[in-house]
Each structure stands twice: as C-alpha cells, then as structure tokens.
One Martini backbone bead per residue (centre of mass of N, CA, C, O) as a GRO file, in nm:
protein
  441
    1UNK     BB    1   0.094   0.036   0.026
    2UNK     BB    2   0.090   0.355  -0.016
    3UNK     BB    3   0.271   0.639   0.093
    4UNK     BB    4   0.285   0.946   0.248
    5UNK     BB    5   0.475   1.203   0.254
    6UNK     BB    6   0.647   1.371   0.506
    7UNK     BB    7   0.626   1.741   0.524
    8UNK     BB    8   0.819   1.976   0.648
    9UNK     BB    9   0.802   2.340   0.721
   10UNK     BB   10   1.033   2.626   0.699
   11UNK     BB   11   0.996   2.981   0.768
   12UNK     BB   12   1.259   3.220   0.759
   13UNK     BB   13   1.235   3.586   0.833
   14UNK     BB   14   1.502   3.635   0.957
   15UNK     BB   15   1.736   3.889   0.966
   16UNK     BB   16   2.077   3.856   0.999
   17UNK     BB   17   2.166   4.168   0.972
   18UNK     BB   18   2.033   4.244   1.271
   19UNK     BB   19   2.256   4.127   1.406
   20UNK     BB   20   2.461   4.158   1.722
   21UNK     BB   21   2.793   4.059   1.744
   22UNK     BB   22   3.057   4.096   1.990
   23UNK     BB   23   3.209   3.770   1.995
   24UNK     BB   24   3.112   3.676   1.698
   25UNK     BB   25   3.025   3.508   1.436
   26UNK     BB   26   2.764   3.401   1.258
   27UNK     BB   27   2.871   3.107   1.232
   28UNK     BB   28   2.928   3.063   1.534
   29UNK     BB   29   2.639   3.112   1.628
   30UNK     BB   30   2.501   2.887   1.468
   31UNK     BB   31   2.671   2.656   1.590
   32UNK     BB   32   2.584   2.690   1.879
   33UNK     BB   33   2.283   2.621   1.830
   34UNK     BB   34   2.324   2.347   1.681
   35UNK     BB   35   2.438   2.198   1.940
   36UNK     BB   36   2.239   2.261   2.201
   37UNK     BB   37   2.435   2.425   2.388
   38UNK     BB   38   2.398   2.651   2.635
   39UNK     BB   39   2.697   2.740   2.675
   40UNK     BB   40   2.743   2.834   2.380
   41UNK     BB   41   2.519   3.046   2.378
   42UNK     BB   42   2.617   3.208   2.627
   43UNK     BB   43   2.885   3.313   2.481
   44UNK     BB   44   2.704   3.509   2.358
   45UNK     BB   45   2.712   3.854   2.245
   46UNK     BB   46   2.428   4.070   2.229
   47UNK     BB   47   2.188   4.101   1.954
   48UNK     BB   48   1.964   3.821   1.895
   49UNK     BB   49   1.835   3.586   1.628
   50UNK     BB   50   1.801   3.226   1.618
   51UNK     BB   51   1.813   2.954   1.369
   52UNK     BB   52   1.765   2.584   1.369
   53UNK     BB   53   1.775   2.295   1.150
   54UNK     BB   54   1.718   1.932   1.237
   55UNK     BB   55   1.510   1.810   1.068
   56UNK     BB   56   1.246   1.812   1.305
   57UNK     BB   57   1.438   2.016   1.447
   58UNK     BB   58   1.385   2.331   1.619
   59UNK     BB   59   1.590   2.614   1.692
   60UNK     BB   60   1.566   2.888   1.934
   61UNK     BB   61   1.728   3.218   1.992
   62UNK     BB   62   1.746   3.503   2.231
   63UNK     BB   63   1.768   3.820   2.305
   64UNK     BB   64   1.634   4.108   2.409
   65UNK     BB   65   1.726   4.298   2.150
   66UNK     BB   66   1.544   4.069   1.986
   67UNK     BB   67   1.278   3.967   1.824
   68UNK     BB   68   1.073   3.645   1.829
   69UNK     BB   69   0.848   3.462   1.619
   70UNK     BB   70   0.574   3.214   1.593
   71UNK     BB   71   0.402   2.972   1.364
   72UNK     BB   72   0.186   2.683   1.367
   73UNK     BB   73   0.089   2.509   1.090
   74UNK     BB   74  -0.145   2.325   0.898
   75UNK     BB   75  -0.095   2.046   0.677
   76UNK     BB   76  -0.134   1.770   0.496
   77UNK     BB   77   0.191   1.721   0.467
   78UNK     BB   78   0.246   1.917   0.714
   79UNK     BB   79   0.406   2.127   0.897
   80UNK     BB   80   0.419   2.497   0.944
   81UNK     BB   81   0.696   2.705   1.019
   82UNK     BB   82   0.688   3.045   1.125
   83UNK     BB   83   0.947   3.301   1.126
   84UNK     BB   84   0.961   3.618   1.314
   85UNK     BB   85   0.933   3.936   1.447
   86UNK     BB   86   0.628   3.962   1.348
   87UNK     BB   87   0.293   3.933   1.318
   88UNK     BB   88   0.247   4.050   1.029
   89UNK     BB   89   0.450   3.859   0.894
   90UNK     BB   90   0.305   3.598   0.958
   91UNK     BB   91   0.041   3.669   0.818
   92UNK     BB   92   0.146   3.712   0.528
   93UNK     BB   93   0.264   3.427   0.492
   94UNK     BB   94  -0.002   3.273   0.534
   95UNK     BB   95  -0.140   3.399   0.294
   96UNK     BB   96   0.066   3.293   0.082
   97UNK     BB   97   0.000   2.980   0.181
   98UNK     BB   98  -0.315   2.952   0.254
   99UNK     BB   99  -0.325   2.980   0.609
  100UNK     BB  100  -0.499   3.226   0.740
  101UNK     BB  101  -0.745   3.069   0.874
  102UNK     BB  102  -0.546   2.998   1.137
  103UNK     BB  103  -0.531   3.290   1.226
  104UNK     BB  104  -0.413   3.449   1.531
  105UNK     BB  105  -0.243   3.651   1.739
  106UNK     BB  106  -0.274   3.452   1.993
  107UNK     BB  107  -0.115   3.209   1.829
  108UNK     BB  108   0.128   3.337   1.870
  109UNK     BB  109   0.491   3.324   1.943
  110UNK     BB  110   0.731   3.397   2.190
  111UNK     BB  111   1.055   3.406   2.234
  112UNK     BB  112   1.227   3.375   2.508
  113UNK     BB  113   1.461   3.508   2.666
  114UNK     BB  114   1.735   3.296   2.740
  115UNK     BB  115   1.627   3.059   2.540
  116UNK     BB  116   1.594   2.738   2.425
  117UNK     BB  117   1.384   2.655   2.158
  118UNK     BB  118   1.214   2.342   2.105
  119UNK     BB  119   1.090   2.185   1.802
  120UNK     BB  120   0.870   1.927   1.691
  121UNK     BB  121   0.791   1.819   1.355
  122UNK     BB  122   0.520   1.575   1.398
  123UNK     BB  123   0.239   1.690   1.418
  124UNK     BB  124  -0.058   1.538   1.511
  125UNK     BB  125  -0.009   1.645   1.788
  126UNK     BB  126   0.141   1.914   1.908
  127UNK     BB  127   0.413   1.965   2.072
  128UNK     BB  128   0.563   2.106   2.308
  129UNK     BB  129   0.789   2.309   2.381
  130UNK     BB  130   1.118   2.356   2.481
  131UNK     BB  131   1.307   2.486   2.771
  132UNK     BB  132   1.645   2.631   2.780
  133UNK     BB  133   1.858   2.775   2.969
  134UNK     BB  134   2.150   3.005   2.886
  135UNK     BB  135   2.099   3.235   3.121
  136UNK     BB  136   2.269   3.246   3.458
  137UNK     BB  137   2.332   3.467   3.660
  138UNK     BB  138   2.512   3.562   3.928
  139UNK     BB  139   2.430   3.626   4.240
  140UNK     BB  140   2.604   3.827   4.451
  141UNK     BB  141   2.912   3.868   4.323
  142UNK     BB  142   2.936   4.139   4.459
  143UNK     BB  143   3.032   4.375   4.647
  144UNK     BB  144   2.917   4.630   4.889
  145UNK     BB  145   3.053   4.839   4.659
  146UNK     BB  146   2.986   5.113   4.470
  147UNK     BB  147   3.256   5.146   4.319
  148UNK     BB  148   3.285   4.860   4.214
  149UNK     BB  149   3.011   4.838   4.077
  150UNK     BB  150   3.032   5.083   3.886
  151UNK     BB  151   3.285   4.989   3.734
  152UNK     BB  152   3.166   4.721   3.631
  153UNK     BB  153   2.909   4.824   3.487
  154UNK     BB  154   3.040   5.046   3.301
  155UNK     BB  155   3.254   4.859   3.189
  156UNK     BB  156   3.054   4.676   3.040
  157UNK     BB  157   2.932   4.895   2.868
  158UNK     BB  158   3.196   4.980   2.727
  159UNK     BB  159   3.261   4.706   2.602
  160UNK     BB  160   3.007   4.686   2.427
  161UNK     BB  161   3.058   4.954   2.271
  162UNK     BB  162   3.331   4.879   2.155
  163UNK     BB  163   3.240   4.629   1.990
  164UNK     BB  164   3.041   4.787   1.821
  165UNK     BB  165   3.239   4.993   1.696
  166UNK     BB  166   3.409   4.767   1.553
  167UNK     BB  167   3.135   4.694   1.353
  168UNK     BB  168   3.140   4.979   1.236
  169UNK     BB  169   3.156   5.256   1.075
  170UNK     BB  170   3.404   5.497   1.161
  171UNK     BB  171   3.210   5.741   1.009
  172UNK     BB  172   2.950   5.697   1.134
  173UNK     BB  173   2.681   5.816   1.260
  174UNK     BB  174   2.559   5.877   1.606
  175UNK     BB  175   2.264   5.817   1.786
  176UNK     BB  176   2.104   5.937   2.085
  177UNK     BB  177   1.848   5.867   2.290
  178UNK     BB  178   1.768   6.174   2.469
  179UNK     BB  179   1.695   6.305   2.820
  180UNK     BB  180   1.907   6.318   3.075
  181UNK     BB  181   1.919   6.061   3.194
  182UNK     BB  182   2.087   5.801   3.318
  183UNK     BB  183   2.094   5.612   3.071
  184UNK     BB  184   2.139   5.804   2.828
  185UNK     BB  185   2.373   5.955   2.958
  186UNK     BB  186   2.572   5.715   2.991
  187UNK     BB  187   2.584   5.638   2.694
  188UNK     BB  188   2.689   5.901   2.581
  189UNK     BB  189   2.951   5.927   2.756
  190UNK     BB  190   3.074   5.659   2.669
  191UNK     BB  191   3.094   5.716   2.365
  192UNK     BB  192   3.257   5.971   2.382
  193UNK     BB  193   3.500   5.850   2.525
  194UNK     BB  194   3.564   5.630   2.311
  195UNK     BB  195   3.617   5.810   2.069
  196UNK     BB  196   3.856   5.953   2.191
  197UNK     BB  197   4.026   5.696   2.260
  198UNK     BB  198   4.026   5.607   1.938
  199UNK     BB  199   4.054   5.872   1.754
  200UNK     BB  200   3.766   5.966   1.703
  201UNK     BB  201   3.506   6.155   1.604
  202UNK     BB  202   3.274   6.307   1.816
  203UNK     BB  203   3.093   6.439   1.580
  204UNK     BB  204   2.927   6.172   1.528
  205UNK     BB  205   2.766   6.274   1.768
  206UNK     BB  206   2.420   6.258   1.895
  207UNK     BB  207   2.160   6.421   2.091
  208UNK     BB  208   1.833   6.312   2.083
  209UNK     BB  209   1.546   6.529   2.146
  210UNK     BB  210   1.227   6.535   2.250
  211UNK     BB  211   0.977   6.799   2.169
  212UNK     BB  212   0.733   6.986   2.340
  213UNK     BB  213   0.533   7.208   2.450
  214UNK     BB  214   0.631   7.225   2.791
  215UNK     BB  215   0.846   7.023   2.825
  216UNK     BB  216   1.107   6.862   3.026
  217UNK     BB  217   1.340   6.710   2.868
  218UNK     BB  218   1.482   6.938   2.715
  219UNK     BB  219   1.581   7.085   2.968
  220UNK     BB  220   1.737   6.846   3.087
  221UNK     BB  221   1.932   6.801   2.852
  222UNK     BB  222   2.065   7.073   2.872
  223UNK     BB  223   2.167   7.054   3.163
  224UNK     BB  224   2.345   6.809   3.128
  225UNK     BB  225   2.539   6.924   2.900
  226UNK     BB  226   2.614   7.196   3.024
  227UNK     BB  227   2.762   7.076   3.279
  228UNK     BB  228   2.989   6.944   3.052
  229UNK     BB  229   3.029   7.107   2.780
  230UNK     BB  230   2.809   6.944   2.550
  231UNK     BB  231   2.574   7.109   2.392
  232UNK     BB  232   2.660   7.069   2.082
  233UNK     BB  233   2.520   6.763   2.076
  234UNK     BB  234   2.245   6.882   2.075
  235UNK     BB  235   1.922   6.767   1.933
  236UNK     BB  236   1.611   6.891   1.854
  237UNK     BB  237   1.286   6.732   1.830
  238UNK     BB  238   1.003   6.861   1.702
  239UNK     BB  239   0.658   6.814   1.822
  240UNK     BB  240   0.335   6.774   1.787
  241UNK     BB  241   0.076   6.661   1.969
  242UNK     BB  242  -0.099   6.562   1.716
  243UNK     BB  243   0.147   6.346   1.636
  244UNK     BB  244   0.050   6.175   1.885
  245UNK     BB  245  -0.019   5.818   1.833
  246UNK     BB  246  -0.104   5.531   1.990
  247UNK     BB  247  -0.216   5.361   1.749
  248UNK     BB  248   0.044   5.364   1.585
  249UNK     BB  249   0.218   5.226   1.800
  250UNK     BB  250   0.056   4.960   1.811
  251UNK     BB  251   0.120   4.879   1.519
  252UNK     BB  252   0.434   4.863   1.568
  253UNK     BB  253   0.441   4.679   1.852
  254UNK     BB  254   0.203   4.477   1.898
  255UNK     BB  255   0.066   4.613   2.161
  256UNK     BB  256  -0.112   4.704   2.501
  257UNK     BB  257   0.078   4.820   2.698
  258UNK     BB  258   0.073   5.127   2.820
  259UNK     BB  259   0.373   5.202   2.883
  260UNK     BB  260   0.490   5.095   2.614
  261UNK     BB  261   0.311   5.263   2.423
  262UNK     BB  262   0.394   5.538   2.525
  263UNK     BB  263   0.694   5.512   2.466
  264UNK     BB  264   0.659   5.441   2.160
  265UNK     BB  265   0.532   5.704   2.072
  266UNK     BB  266   0.791   5.871   2.124
  267UNK     BB  267   0.998   5.706   1.961
  268UNK     BB  268   0.856   5.735   1.689
  269UNK     BB  269   0.868   6.044   1.674
  270UNK     BB  270   1.176   6.064   1.690
  271UNK     BB  271   1.249   5.886   1.446
  272UNK     BB  272   1.096   6.052   1.239
  273UNK     BB  273   1.249   6.316   1.282
  274UNK     BB  274   1.528   6.208   1.207
  275UNK     BB  275   1.457   6.103   0.924
  276UNK     BB  276   1.363   6.376   0.803
  277UNK     BB  277   1.652   6.510   0.851
  278UNK     BB  278   1.804   6.204   0.804
  279UNK     BB  279   1.790   5.988   0.546
  280UNK     BB  280   2.097   5.830   0.601
  281UNK     BB  281   2.063   5.729   0.874
  282UNK     BB  282   2.148   5.442   1.093
  283UNK     BB  283   2.249   5.493   1.402
  284UNK     BB  284   2.106   5.381   1.717
  285UNK     BB  285   2.106   5.465   2.066
  286UNK     BB  286   2.015   5.330   2.390
  287UNK     BB  287   1.888   5.295   2.749
  288UNK     BB  288   1.752   5.041   2.742
  289UNK     BB  289   1.749   4.850   3.063
  290UNK     BB  290   1.841   5.014   3.314
  291UNK     BB  291   1.596   4.974   3.500
  292UNK     BB  292   1.602   4.667   3.509
  293UNK     BB  293   1.888   4.620   3.618
  294UNK     BB  294   1.829   4.830   3.883
  295UNK     BB  295   1.531   4.814   3.979
  296UNK     BB  296   1.376   5.108   3.866
  297UNK     BB  297   1.070   5.071   3.991
  298UNK     BB  298   0.759   5.144   4.110
  299UNK     BB  299   0.615   4.921   4.312
  300UNK     BB  300   0.344   5.068   4.395
  301UNK     BB  301   0.218   5.050   4.087
  302UNK     BB  302   0.226   4.724   4.146
  303UNK     BB  303   0.021   4.483   4.290
  304UNK     BB  304   0.212   4.221   4.215
  305UNK     BB  305   0.435   4.366   4.387
  306UNK     BB  306   0.735   4.329   4.575
  307UNK     BB  307   1.040   4.368   4.703
  308UNK     BB  308   1.081   4.061   4.730
  309UNK     BB  309   1.019   3.979   4.437
  310UNK     BB  310   1.233   4.159   4.303
  311UNK     BB  311   1.496   4.052   4.476
  312UNK     BB  312   1.442   3.721   4.451
  313UNK     BB  313   1.421   3.740   4.135
  314UNK     BB  314   1.548   3.651   3.851
  315UNK     BB  315   1.507   3.879   3.617
  316UNK     BB  316   1.216   4.002   3.640
  317UNK     BB  317   1.224   4.256   3.447
  318UNK     BB  318   1.335   4.097   3.195
  319UNK     BB  319   1.124   3.812   3.217
  320UNK     BB  320   0.952   3.788   3.445
  321UNK     BB  321   0.817   3.494   3.585
  322UNK     BB  322   0.847   3.278   3.368
  323UNK     BB  323   0.794   2.985   3.181
  324UNK     BB  324   0.662   2.825   3.449
  325UNK     BB  325   0.447   3.034   3.483
  326UNK     BB  326   0.115   3.124   3.484
  327UNK     BB  327   0.183   3.434   3.381
  328UNK     BB  328   0.295   3.342   3.129
  329UNK     BB  329   0.328   3.455   2.795
  330UNK     BB  330   0.323   3.309   2.491
  331UNK     BB  331   0.276   3.565   2.307
  332UNK     BB  332   0.486   3.778   2.496
  333UNK     BB  333   0.604   3.700   2.736
  334UNK     BB  334   0.830   3.894   2.957
  335UNK     BB  335   0.901   4.184   3.033
  336UNK     BB  336   1.155   4.292   2.832
  337UNK     BB  337   1.113   4.061   2.638
  338UNK     BB  338   0.851   4.221   2.554
  339UNK     BB  339   0.908   4.553   2.583
  340UNK     BB  340   1.147   4.620   2.372
  341UNK     BB  341   0.969   4.716   2.130
  342UNK     BB  342   0.956   5.020   2.212
  343UNK     BB  343   1.246   5.049   2.062
  344UNK     BB  344   1.288   4.857   1.819
  345UNK     BB  345   1.043   4.907   1.627
  346UNK     BB  346   1.069   5.211   1.558
  347UNK     BB  347   1.351   5.195   1.439
  348UNK     BB  348   1.285   4.991   1.218
  349UNK     BB  349   1.049   5.143   1.080
  350UNK     BB  350   1.274   5.390   1.010
  351UNK     BB  351   1.561   5.240   0.922
  352UNK     BB  352   1.720   5.149   1.173
  353UNK     BB  353   2.009   5.070   1.370
  354UNK     BB  354   1.989   4.929   1.672
  355UNK     BB  355   2.122   4.989   2.017
  356UNK     BB  356   2.119   4.806   2.349
  357UNK     BB  357   2.356   4.773   2.588
  358UNK     BB  358   2.177   4.698   2.851
  359UNK     BB  359   2.075   4.406   2.712
  360UNK     BB  360   2.325   4.257   2.731
  361UNK     BB  361   2.449   3.994   2.898
  362UNK     BB  362   2.714   4.124   3.020
  363UNK     BB  363   2.554   4.349   3.171
  364UNK     BB  364   2.342   4.191   3.325
  365UNK     BB  365   2.541   4.019   3.489
  366UNK     BB  366   2.641   4.250   3.667
  367UNK     BB  367   2.369   4.341   3.782
  368UNK     BB  368   2.299   4.057   3.918
  369UNK     BB  369   2.564   4.083   4.114
  370UNK     BB  370   2.416   4.265   4.292
  371UNK     BB  371   2.360   4.324   4.645
  372UNK     BB  372   2.061   4.438   4.705
  373UNK     BB  373   1.983   4.351   4.991
  374UNK     BB  374   2.234   4.458   5.139
  375UNK     BB  375   2.200   4.762   5.032
  376UNK     BB  376   1.871   4.796   5.125
  377UNK     BB  377   1.705   4.631   5.334
  378UNK     BB  378   1.412   4.648   5.188
  379UNK     BB  379   1.428   4.947   5.076
  380UNK     BB  380   1.288   5.145   4.854
  381UNK     BB  381   1.457   5.411   4.851
  382UNK     BB  382   1.731   5.272   4.828
  383UNK     BB  383   1.674   5.142   4.560
  384UNK     BB  384   1.609   5.407   4.392
  385UNK     BB  385   1.904   5.535   4.458
  386UNK     BB  386   2.111   5.330   4.336
  387UNK     BB  387   2.148   5.390   4.036
  388UNK     BB  388   2.271   5.673   4.051
  389UNK     BB  389   2.524   5.584   4.212
  390UNK     BB  390   2.637   5.367   4.031
  391UNK     BB  391   2.658   5.535   3.765
  392UNK     BB  392   2.813   5.777   3.862
  393UNK     BB  393   3.064   5.620   3.959
  394UNK     BB  394   3.121   5.474   3.692
  395UNK     BB  395   3.160   5.719   3.509
  396UNK     BB  396   3.395   5.837   3.666
  397UNK     BB  397   3.588   5.588   3.643
  398UNK     BB  398   3.577   5.560   3.316
  399UNK     BB  399   3.557   5.888   3.213
  400UNK     BB  400   3.559   6.142   3.445
  401UNK     BB  401   3.272   6.218   3.479
  402UNK     BB  402   3.025   6.436   3.624
  403UNK     BB  403   2.726   6.314   3.647
  404UNK     BB  404   2.418   6.400   3.620
  405UNK     BB  405   2.136   6.362   3.859
  406UNK     BB  406   1.803   6.303   3.821
  407UNK     BB  407   1.494   6.265   3.855
  408UNK     BB  408   1.280   6.032   3.791
  409UNK     BB  409   1.145   5.986   3.445
  410UNK     BB  410   0.947   5.905   3.222
  411UNK     BB  411   0.960   5.951   2.895
  412UNK     BB  412   0.652   6.022   2.840
  413UNK     BB  413   0.652   6.248   3.075
  414UNK     BB  414   0.883   6.441   2.944
  415UNK     BB  415   0.730   6.521   2.660
  416UNK     BB  416   0.462   6.583   2.821
  417UNK     BB  417   0.249   6.766   2.959
  418UNK     BB  418   0.067   6.675   3.222
  419UNK     BB  419  -0.212   6.808   3.125
  420UNK     BB  420  -0.192   6.630   2.835
  421UNK     BB  421  -0.165   6.325   2.873
  422UNK     BB  422  -0.476   6.230   2.900
  423UNK     BB  423  -0.544   6.328   2.605
  424UNK     BB  424  -0.353   6.104   2.463
  425UNK     BB  425  -0.406   5.883   2.702
  426UNK     BB  426  -0.539   5.630   2.819
  427UNK     BB  427  -0.601   5.487   3.132
  428UNK     BB  428  -0.698   5.213   3.014
  429UNK     BB  429  -0.625   4.905   2.873
  430UNK     BB  430  -0.878   4.852   2.697
  431UNK     BB  431  -0.813   5.062   2.472
  432UNK     BB  432  -0.558   4.918   2.371
  433UNK     BB  433  -0.682   4.647   2.306
  434UNK     BB  434  -0.883   4.751   2.097
  435UNK     BB  435  -0.673   4.866   1.900
  436UNK     BB  436  -0.534   4.595   1.846
  437UNK     BB  437  -0.781   4.425   1.750
  438UNK     BB  438  -0.838   4.614   1.495
  439UNK     BB  439  -0.603   4.501   1.312
  440UNK     BB  440  -0.785   4.199   1.282
  441UNK     BB  441  -1.094   4.256   1.168
   0.00000   0.00000   0.00000
C-alpha cells in the first residue's frame, strides 16, 4: 500500500543582518545554536535572534535586544513553522501560503529571551516546545561596595559599546536617543569617551531629544549637557502634540501594555523626526534596559509586586515571572523580553539599526551580581536611589565625567506636559487592547 511522504516546512523570515554579535561571527553563532549546548549559546554576547533546523527539530534562541515570534500551521503534507520578528509578518506569510484561515494574533508565540526553544515538527497533535535556559547570571557576585559595583557595571557597558563600535563604519554618525536621564546620559557619555579614546571624531555623535511645547525632557537634556560643556552635541526634534498617536504606536509594537505603548509613541515620533531630518542616518543607540538592570521601577504602582518579589527573583524585570509560571504569556513572553519592542520596533520601522547596550547579556550579568538585598535592606527608597549612585560612580571611574543625576521620570512623561498627558493617552488598558484587536478585524 503506498504511503504519503511526510513533509515538514520551515519559513524563516528573520533577517540575519540585524543581528549584532559582539564576540562571535555569524557562523560561530549559528554553530553554537546548532550544537544545542546552552553553554555555547551563553558564550554569545550582543543582540540576536537565531534559528537552526536539524531534521524535524527546530531550535530558536534570542537575547532581549531582538524580538522573535513563530506560528505553527497545519498542512495536509505536514506542519509549517513560520518564524519572524513581527505578528504582521507571520500573518502575511500565512496569507501567501493559503493558511491564513488558521491565524489569530493570540496563536502566535514569542520566543522568551535567554532560552533555547526547541520544537519537534512531528504533526498532529503538536507537542509543546521545550525551554532550556542558556543565561543564568550569578546573583550577589559583587561586594557591597558602590565604587566597585559602578566600575564593573559601566565597565561592562563600555566594553559592549567598544565591541559595537568595532563592528560599524568608523565614520558613520551615531545618534543617542537622549532625555538627560541616567540611562541615556550614561550611554552618551560612554560613547563620547570611547570615541575620544579611539582617536575617532566625537562629532559623529548626536544626542537627539524629543520636545513638545512645555515639556520637561528638553530642558533636562540641556541642563545635563550644559553641566559638562557638551551642549553642542544636543539636537532637539520638535513635534506637535497632535502628531503623537498611540494607535499608530500600537500598530508598530503590536502590543497593548499602556506604559510600553506610551513610551513607543514617543520613540516613534523621535525616530520619525530624525529620519525626516537625516534621510541617510543608520545607527541609533538607546539606554533601554537600565531601569530593569538596576530594578528602578516604582513597586507601589504594580499591585502584583513587592520588594521581596523584585529582589528575590532572578531577572524579574527582564524576563517576567518565567516560562514555568502561570502568569507567563506564550504570546508575549514577559518583562523586557516582551517590552523591548517599545524601542526596537520604532527604530526598525523608520529604517534605523538600533543598539541597546544595557540589554546585552554581559551587562545584565554584572547587574544581577549586585547584592541588592544587602545594599537596600528591603527599603524601597534605598533601592530607588541605588541606580543613580551606581551609574554616577561608574561613569566617573570609567570616563572621568561627573555625571548629573536628576530625579527619575518616565520617557513619555518627560515629553508631554502633565496636563496634556491624559488627553493623549487612555487611562485604562482596555482602550489599548481594543485598538490592538482592531488591527485584525
């Protein structure tokens, strides 16, 4: 009796050119994933999304700095696995394959950062993927000395930026998405210091700040750079309030979490303004990830969190509750593993190559080594003050600059006057969910 050949199909839409490997070649990175060895994948540093197929086994792995999604569709001949950065890319490919009747955005899956995800393409019923962690930084590895911690943390940031500079055109201009806050400020000063150290023109560098009438960030950015005699590097991108549309940001980031959508609305406006002014600009760098690394979010604003959950759970802000937790979202992953699209997607949408040095494993590893409990004794205010002290001391040790440190303010809050914020953004998540659902009605 004749048998029907079983044919599995994998469509990989991930663009390898968007990977940023800081310590390996693309071939070495692919070989590391092909081995299936978590230790070899852990050795990779940078921002990356990797796929490898071996017979019916497909492995995927990513860092925080680059999103990766997949959809498993059924065909009569065998399963079809489509892999891409975005939900709409998955949808378009399924349409091209004549399989879009199986699609719903909630059926897509996000590869969680710092895990090897392995899928067996064996047909119906589809087995669950397996998850193997490849990145488990050692906690409390550093002494409770803020000078030592700061030097190690900003030293890791500088090393990541150095390796990135080694891999780009030495004459290409570099833009920093800049608010004058701790994270964007430290990234700007580190890059400025490194360019001088390398004998390269610091005039390659610009600090791009988004401004609307009456907003606070532009004034803070001026104060930051004026204090250091570097105001000539500041370039303000002005935008009208009516040009800030959260629905447009939802289309770009494909998510509905209010804080991430609000931040993405501002990042998208800033990237659009830069692109309109500089049609050929390529490289943008941001400070996204600095809050997560130093656990600098107001715990009181999230009823699901306590200071004990924040300090006791490995990489809680980077990964959420973890792949084994009931609260883990298969569609979206968790923490910054989910939320980093607020920075990545707007930059990609406007044709930039983005780099987020605070998200690379080598920098996160130092941050997780900080003895937070010993330094804060479970005190909220001591925790919130910690980031400024660590980064300020680290910048002084690595670059020699006395970095100004201002009171924390979310990006979206610094761009729009407080009295106008609620006119632009709904208060409740339901409105954001509705706008996202409308994309696929």
